[in-house]
GUVOLO-908390 format. One record per atom (N, C-alpha, C): atom name; x, y, z; residue number from 1. Coordinates in pm, whole numbers, plus 50000, padded with zeros to 5 digits. Example, Ala and Ser with C-alpha at 12.3 -4.5 7.8 and 13.67 -1.06 7.14 Angstrom:
2
@name:N	u:51319	v:49431	w:50780	resi:1
@name:CA	u:51230	v:49550	w:50780	resi:1
@name:C	u:51320	v:49670	w:50780	resi:1
@name:N	u:51285	v:49775	w:50708	resi:2
@name:CA	u:51367	v:49894	w:50714	resi:2
@name:C	u:51290	v:50003	w:50787	resi:2
//
This chain:
72
@name:N	u:50488	v:51869	w:48313	resi:1
@name:CA	u:50481	v:51733	w:48363	resi:1
@name:C	u:50444	v:51735	w:48511	resi:1
@name:N	u:50370	v:51638	w:48554	resi:2
@name:CA	u:50323	v:51627	w:48691	resi:2
@name:C	u:50436	v:51586	w:48785	resi:2
@name:N	u:50437	v:51646	w:48903	resi:3
@name:CA	u:50527	v:51601	w:49009	resi:3
@name:C	u:50467	v:51476	w:49070	resi:3
@name:N	u:50549	v:51377	w:49099	resi:4
@name:CA	u:50502	v:51255	w:49161	resi:4
@name:C	u:50547	v:51250	w:49306	resi:4
@name:N	u:50458	v:51205	w:49392	resi:5
@name:CA	u:50488	v:51186	w:49533	resi:5
@name:C	u:50485	v:51036	w:49559	resi:5
@name:N	u:50594	v:50983	w:49610	resi:6
@name:CA	u:50603	v:50840	w:49640	resi:6
@name:C	u:50583	v:50819	w:49789	resi:6
@name:N	u:50491	v:50730	w:49824	resi:7
@name:CA	u:50458	v:50703	w:49964	resi:7
@name:C	u:50497	v:50558	w:49992	resi:7
@name:N	u:50597	v:50539	w:50076	resi:8
@name:CA	u:50641	v:50402	w:50105	resi:8
@name:C	u:50564	v:50338	w:50220	resi:8
@name:N	u:50491	v:50419	w:50298	resi:9
@name:CA	u:50415	v:50363	w:50411	resi:9
@name:C	u:50284	v:50438	w:50432	resi:9
@name:N	u:50183	v:50412	w:50346	resi:10
@name:CA	u:50052	v:50471	w:50371	resi:10
@name:C	u:49999	v:50423	w:50506	resi:10
@name:N	u:49909	v:50497	w:50567	resi:11
@name:CA	u:49852	v:50456	w:50697	resi:11
@name:C	u:49806	v:50311	w:50693	resi:11
@name:N	u:49853	v:50232	w:50789	resi:12
@name:CA	u:49809	v:50094	w:50802	resi:12
@name:C	u:49880	v:49994	w:50713	resi:12
@name:N	u:49981	v:50038	w:50636	resi:13
@name:CA	u:50056	v:49948	w:50549	resi:13
@name:C	u:50203	v:49954	w:50591	resi:13
@name:N	u:50264	v:49837	w:50609	resi:14
@name:CA	u:50404	v:49832	w:50652	resi:14
@name:C	u:50493	v:49904	w:50552	resi:14
@name:N	u:50593	v:49979	w:50600	resi:15
@name:CA	u:50681	v:50052	w:50508	resi:15
@name:C	u:50766	v:49957	w:50424	resi:15
@name:N	u:50809	v:50007	w:50312	resi:16
@name:CA	u:50898	v:49933	w:50223	resi:16
@name:C	u:51020	v:50018	w:50196	resi:16
@name:N	u:51133	v:49953	w:50175	resi:17
@name:CA	u:51255	v:50028	w:50142	resi:17
@name:C	u:51287	v:50016	w:49994	resi:17
@name:N	u:51219	v:49927	w:49924	resi:18
@name:CA	u:51252	v:49901	w:49784	resi:18
@name:C	u:51164	v:49977	w:49685	resi:18
@name:N	u:51037	v:49996	w:49718	resi:19
@name:CA	u:50941	v:50057	w:49626	resi:19
@name:C	u:50854	v:50153	w:49703	resi:19
@name:N	u:50766	v:50217	w:49633	resi:20
@name:CA	u:50660	v:50294	w:49695	resi:20
@name:C	u:50530	v:50217	w:49678	resi:20
@name:N	u:50456	v:50200	w:49786	resi:21
@name:CA	u:50326	v:50134	w:49776	resi:21
@name:C	u:50229	v:50219	w:49697	resi:21
@name:N	u:50248	v:50350	w:49706	resi:22
@name:CA	u:50153	v:50444	w:49647	resi:22
@name:C	u:50230	v:50557	w:49582	resi:22
@name:N	u:50192	v:50593	w:49460	resi:23
@name:CA	u:50249	v:50709	w:49391	resi:23
@name:C	u:50133	v:50800	w:49353	resi:23
@name:N	u:50145	v:50927	w:49392	resi:24
@name:CA	u:50039	v:51022	w:49363	resi:24
@name:C	u:50094	v:51131	w:49273	resi:24
@name:N	u:50009	v:51177	w:49183	resi:25
@name:CA	u:50045	v:51287	w:49094	resi:25
@name:C	u:49944	v:51399	w:49105	resi:25
@name:N	u:49954	v:51493	w:49016	resi:26
@name:CA	u:49864	v:51607	w:49014	resi:26
@name:C	u:49723	v:51561	w:48980	resi:26
@name:N	u:49624	v:51623	w:49042	resi:27
@name:CA	u:49485	v:51588	w:49014	resi:27
@name:C	u:49444	v:51462	w:49086	resi:27
@name:N	u:49383	v:51371	w:49014	resi:28
@name:CA	u:49329	v:51249	w:49075	resi:28
@name:C	u:49413	v:51127	w:49044	resi:28
@name:N	u:49537	v:51143	w:49006	resi:29
@name:CA	u:49623	v:51031	w:48970	resi:29
@name:C	u:49680	v:50965	w:49095	resi:29
@name:N	u:49663	v:50834	w:49108	resi:30
@name:CA	u:49725	v:50755	w:49213	resi:30
@name:C	u:49749	v:50615	w:49158	resi:30
@name:N	u:49869	v:50562	w:49178	resi:31
@name:CA	u:49901	v:50426	w:49134	resi:31
@name:C	u:49942	v:50345	w:49256	resi:31
@name:N	u:49895	v:50222	w:49262	resi:32
@name:CA	u:49925	v:50131	w:49372	resi:32
@name:C	u:50002	v:50014	w:49315	resi:32
@name:N	u:50106	v:49969	w:49387	resi:33
@name:CA	u:50183	v:49856	w:49333	resi:33
@name:C	u:50241	v:49770	w:49445	resi:33
@name:N	u:50282	v:49652	w:49407	resi:34
@name:CA	u:50365	v:49564	w:49489	resi:34
@name:C	u:50310	v:49523	w:49623	resi:34
@name:N	u:50183	v:49493	w:49632	resi:35
@name:CA	u:50127	v:49457	w:49762	resi:35
@name:C	u:50153	v:49310	w:49795	resi:35
@name:N	u:50200	v:49289	w:49917	resi:36
@name:CA	u:50220	v:49155	w:49972	resi:36
@name:C	u:50130	v:49143	w:50094	resi:36
@name:N	u:50158	v:49045	w:50182	resi:37
@name:CA	u:50066	v:49019	w:50292	resi:37
@name:C	u:50119	v:49049	w:50432	resi:37
@name:N	u:50208	v:49147	w:50452	resi:38
@name:CA	u:50241	v:49179	w:50591	resi:38
@name:C	u:50132	v:49267	w:50653	resi:38
@name:N	u:50121	v:49260	w:50788	resi:39
@name:CA	u:50028	v:49350	w:50855	resi:39
@name:C	u:50092	v:49488	w:50865	resi:39
@name:N	u:50024	v:49581	w:50931	resi:40
@name:CA	u:50074	v:49719	w:50935	resi:40
@name:C	u:50205	v:49733	w:51010	resi:40
@name:N	u:50244	v:49632	w:51091	resi:41
@name:CA	u:50371	v:49634	w:51162	resi:41
@name:C	u:50480	v:49557	w:51088	resi:41
@name:N	u:50447	v:49504	w:50970	resi:42
@name:CA	u:50543	v:49431	w:50890	resi:42
@name:C	u:50551	v:49282	w:50921	resi:42
@name:N	u:50465	v:49234	w:51009	resi:43
@name:CA	u:50465	v:49090	w:51043	resi:43
@name:C	u:50390	v:49012	w:50934	resi:43
@name:N	u:50443	v:48895	w:50898	resi:44
@name:CA	u:50375	v:48813	w:50796	resi:44
@name:C	u:50236	v:48772	w:50843	resi:44
@name:N	u:50142	v:48767	w:50751	resi:45
@name:CA	u:50005	v:48726	w:50780	resi:45
@name:C	u:49975	v:48600	w:50699	resi:45
@name:N	u:49919	v:48500	w:50764	resi:46
@name:CA	u:49866	v:48384	w:50694	resi:46
@name:C	u:49967	v:48291	w:50632	resi:46
@name:N	u:50082	v:48274	w:50696	resi:47
@name:CA	u:50179	v:48179	w:50639	resi:47
@name:C	u:50114	v:48042	w:50628	resi:47
@name:N	u:50116	v:47985	w:50509	resi:48
@name:CA	u:50053	v:47855	w:50485	resi:48
@name:C	u:49902	v:47863	w:50465	resi:48
@name:N	u:49847	v:47983	w:50464	resi:49
@name:CA	u:49702	v:48001	w:50448	resi:49
@name:C	u:49678	v:48102	w:50336	resi:49
@name:N	u:49666	v:48054	w:50212	resi:50
@name:CA	u:49649	v:48146	w:50099	resi:50
@name:C	u:49529	v:48240	w:50113	resi:50
@name:N	u:49420	v:48193	w:50174	resi:51
@name:CA	u:49302	v:48279	w:50189	resi:51
@name:C	u:49333	v:48396	w:50283	resi:51
@name:N	u:49402	v:48371	w:50393	resi:52
@name:CA	u:49437	v:48478	w:50488	resi:52
@name:C	u:49534	v:48576	w:50423	resi:52
@name:N	u:49629	v:48524	w:50347	resi:53
@name:CA	u:49724	v:48613	w:50278	resi:53
@name:C	u:49651	v:48701	w:50177	resi:53
@name:N	u:49558	v:48643	w:50105	resi:54
@name:CA	u:49482	v:48718	w:50006	resi:54
@name:C	u:49400	v:48827	w:50072	resi:54
@name:N	u:49335	v:48795	w:50184	resi:55
@name:CA	u:49258	v:48897	w:50257	resi:55
@name:C	u:49348	v:49013	w:50299	resi:55
@name:N	u:49469	v:48983	w:50347	resi:56
@name:CA	u:49560	v:49088	w:50390	resi:56
@name:C	u:49607	v:49173	w:50272	resi:56
@name:N	u:49636	v:49110	w:50160	resi:57
@name:CA	u:49676	v:49185	w:50040	resi:57
@name:C	u:49566	v:49284	w:50002	resi:57
@name:N	u:49440	v:49237	w:50000	resi:58
@name:CA	u:49331	v:49326	w:49963	resi:58
@name:C	u:49308	v:49434	w:50068	resi:58
@name:N	u:49333	v:49404	w:50195	resi:59
@name:CA	u:49324	v:49508	w:50297	resi:59
@name:C	u:49431	v:49614	w:50273	resi:59
@name:N	u:49554	v:49572	w:50241	resi:60
@name:CA	u:49660	v:49667	w:50211	resi:60
@name:C	u:49624	v:49749	w:50086	resi:60
@name:N	u:49568	v:49684	w:49986	resi:61
@name:CA	u:49525	v:49756	w:49866	resi:61
@name:C	u:49418	v:49859	w:49898	resi:61
@name:N	u:49327	v:49826	w:49987	resi:62
@name:CA	u:49220	v:49919	w:50026	resi:62
@name:C	u:49278	v:50042	w:50095	resi:62
@name:N	u:49381	v:50024	w:50173	resi:63
@name:CA	u:49437	v:50135	w:50251	resi:63
@name:C	u:49510	v:50237	w:50166	resi:63
@name:N	u:49565	v:50196	w:50053	resi:64
@name:CA	u:49641	v:50291	w:49969	resi:64
@name:C	u:49555	v:50402	w:49911	resi:64
@name:N	u:49441	v:50373	w:49848	resi:65
@name:CA	u:49358	v:50483	w:49799	resi:65
@name:C	u:49303	v:50571	w:49912	resi:65
@name:N	u:49278	v:50511	w:50029	resi:66
@name:CA	u:49233	v:50590	w:50143	resi:66
@name:C	u:49339	v:50693	w:50177	resi:66
@name:N	u:49466	v:50649	w:50179	resi:67
@name:CA	u:49577	v:50741	w:50206	resi:67
@name:C	u:49587	v:50848	w:50097	resi:67
@name:N	u:49564	v:50810	w:49973	resi:68
@name:CA	u:49571	v:50907	w:49862	resi:68
@name:C	u:49463	v:51014	w:49878	resi:68
@name:N	u:49343	v:50974	w:49917	resi:69
@name:CA	u:49236	v:51072	w:49936	resi:69
@name:C	u:49269	v:51170	w:50048	resi:69
@name:N	u:49342	v:51121	w:50150	resi:70
@name:CA	u:49383	v:51208	w:50260	resi:70
@name:C	u:49502	v:51296	w:50223	resi:70
@name:N	u:49562	v:51267	w:50108	resi:71
@name:CA	u:49682	v:51341	w:50068	resi:71
@name:C	u:49808	v:51282	w:50125	resi:71
@name:N	u:49796	v:51158	w:50180	resi:72
@name:CA	u:49906	v:51085	w:50241	resi:72
@name:C	u:49997	v:51181	w:50310	resi:72
//
């Protein structure tokens, strides 16, 4: 069975204490979960602005695979 590495704070994504933003396994396995809209310092982005929040969520999603390729 593959060992899993849980990353709670990939580069540029605010850390979490409840989940891992990124889970990596052997080979090319990486799973991303639970993205919200804080910036990399954990400050809320786009309160009252769904478009800004959505952009931040997708930016956070983009950063997770980048971290996985680097080996987080």
